[in-house]
C-alpha positions, 0 to 999 in steps of 0.5 A, spaced: 515 459 493 516 467 493 516 471 499 512 478 499 511 483 504 504 486 504 502 492 509 495 494 510 493 487 510 487 487 513 484 493 509 479 492 503 485 492 498 490 489 502 486 483 504 484 481 497 492 482 495 494 477 501 488 472 499 491 472 491 498 471 493 496 465 498 492 462 493 497 462 488 502 459 493 506 465 495 509 466 502 506 472 505 509 477 511 502 480 513 503 487 516 497 489 521 496 492 527 490 487 528 494 480 526 488 476 529 484 479 523 489 475 518 487 468 515 490 462 519 494 460 513 501 456 513 504 460 508 502 467 512 507 470 517 503 475 521 507 481 523 504 486 528 506 493 527 503 500 528 505 504 522 503 510 525 510 509 529 515 508 523 521 508 528 518 502 531 518 498 525 525 495 525 523 491 532 517 488 529 520 485 523 523 478 523 530 477 519 529 478 512 534 474 508 531 474 501 524 478 499 521 478 492 517 484 493 514 489 498 507 491 497 505 498 500 497 499 501 496 501 508 493 508 508 489 513 512 484 518 509 481 523 514 477 528 511 478 535 514 479 542 512 486 545 513 483 549 519 480 543 522 487 539 521 491 539 527 499 537 527 497 530 530 493 529 524 498 531 519 503 527 523 499 521 523 497 521 515 504 522 513 507 517 518 502 511 515 502 513 508 509 515 507 514 515 512 512 508 514 513 506 507 519 509 506 522 506 513 519 499 511 523 499 504 529 501 507 529 496 512 527 491 506 532 493 501 538 488 503 533 482 502 530 486 496 537 487 492 538 479 494 532 477 490 532 483 485 525 484 487 520 489 486 516 494 490 509 496 489 506 502 492 498 503 492 497 510 491 491 515 490 486 515 484 490 518 478 490 525 477 487 527 484 490 534 486 488 540 490 481 536 494 478 541 499 478 538 506 483 532 503 489 536 503 493 531 508 491 525 504 492 528 497 499 531 500 501 525 503 500 521 496 504 526 492 510 525 497 509 517 496 509 518 488 516 522 490 518 516 494 517 511 489 520 515 483 526 516 487 527 509 489 526 507 482 532 511 480 536 509 486 536 502 486 536 496 481 529 494 483 522 494 479 518 500 482 511 500 480 506 505 482 499 503 482 493 509 481 487 506 483 480 509 481 474 508 486 475 501 490 469 498 493 472 498 500 470 500 507 475 506 507 472 509 501 465 508 504 467 512 510 470 517 506 464 518 501 460 519 508 464 524 510 464 528 504 456 527 504 457 523 497 454 517 495 458 510 495 456 505 490 460 499 490 457 496 484 460 502 480 467 501 483 473 497 482 473 491 486 478 489 491 480 482 488 480 486 481 485 491 483 489 485 487 490 482 480 493 488 477 498 488 483 500 481 481 500 483 474 506 488 476 509 483 480 509 478 475 513 482 469 517 479 465 525 480 466 526 485 461 521 490 462 516 492 468 510 497 469 513 503 472 506 506 473 499 503 472 492 507 473 486 502 474 479 505 473 472 502 474 469 501 467 463 506 465 
């Protein structure tokens, strides 16, 4: 049985990843603020944590002797112009989207090294940059890319960044509404499909792995 730690495990993408891992017999350490929303499953270990407070994460984690993978898919994505983005918004966005991922990875490194494990970062849509009213989110995801690329060069671990196109989640519905844009879930990547690509990255053969993967909806 493999052990995988998943953040954002009650969100649309995270829920699908947790379900896919449990369905195939993995042990899942599921990080969430509202652990009561997690499924009741004998192979699921709920971890109550607020990713907007990265300094508190060490106290929230159970002892980790060996860990096969960490999947970072938690994110906040407030829509706001620079003029309407106070320091608190920037701090929360970077805390949840980047700093918490860095801190959880740091805390998990001894257990990941023991397993020669993998780290998967779920990032933003491929090629996204300079989006008006979304600078904090896009900036945080650029920083997440730098974190992944540096980790890949520092550690003997398989580090994968996944760039998902529009994915049918409540978060995307909210973002599209805030932008005044239509939300058409049938034209999006489905969360279960994206979870399948995460598992593809985790199941790489010993001699090679996917360092980056873009996932787009079929036209």
